[in-house]
C-alpha positions as CSV (number, residue, x, y, z in Angstrom):
1,M,122.7,105.6,119.7
2,H,125.0,108.3,120.7
3,L,126.2,106.3,123.7
4,K,127.0,103.3,121.4
5,K,129.3,105.5,119.2
6,K,131.2,106.8,122.3
7,I,131.6,103.3,123.7
8,S,132.9,101.9,120.3
9,L,135.3,104.9,120.0
10,I,136.7,104.2,123.5
11,K,137.1,100.5,122.6
12,K,138.8,101.5,119.4
13,R,141.2,103.8,121.2
14,I,142.1,101.2,123.8
15,K,142.7,98.7,121.1
16,E,145.0,101.1,119.2
17,F,146.9,101.8,122.4
18,F,147.7,98.2,123.1
19,I,148.5,97.3,119.5
20,D,150.7,100.4,118.8
21,E,154.3,99.3,118.3
22,Y,155.9,102.7,118.2
23,G,156.0,103.7,121.9
24,G,152.6,103.0,123.3
25,N,153.5,99.7,124.9
26,L,152.0,99.3,128.3
27,V,154.8,97.0,129.4
28,E,157.5,99.7,128.6
29,Y,155.6,102.2,130.6
30,V,155.2,99.9,133.6
31,L,158.9,99.0,133.5
32,L,159.9,102.7,133.4
33,I,157.6,103.5,136.3
34,G,158.9,100.6,138.3
35,F,162.5,101.5,137.7
36,A,161.8,105.1,138.7
37,L,160.2,104.0,141.9
38,F,163.1,101.7,142.6
39,V,165.6,104.5,142.2
40,F,163.4,106.8,144.3
41,F,163.4,104.4,147.2
42,I,167.1,103.8,147.0
43,I,167.7,107.6,147.2
44,F,165.2,108.0,150.0
45,N,166.9,105.3,152.0
46,I,170.3,106.9,151.5
47,I,169.0,110.3,152.6
48,S,167.2,108.9,155.6
49,S,170.3,107.0,156.7
50,I,172.4,110.2,156.4
51,M,169.8,112.0,158.5
52,D,169.9,109.3,161.2
53,W,173.7,109.5,161.2
54,T,173.7,113.2,161.7
55,I,171.1,113.0,164.5
56,G,173.2,110.4,166.2
57,L,176.3,112.6,165.9
58,S,174.4,115.6,167.4
59,D,173.1,113.4,170.3
60,D,176.7,112.2,171.0
61,F,178.0,115.8,170.9
62,F,175.4,117.1,173.3
63,G,175.9,114.1,175.5
64,L,179.6,114.8,175.8
65,T,179.2,118.5,176.5
66,G,176.7,118.0,179.3
């Protein structure tokens, strides 16, 4: 009996989460997380290309000096 109450409470909370129109939208959260990941990967690619550029410059410098 106690387990049935907990299961019904969990179902009720999940239902409230999906029906809530004031900020609990799952679609909004997924879009925000997707946009954050997109921006993170853009910044990561820019930083890694800068690192590759500096490594290339240092290799050229040490190649010129001997």
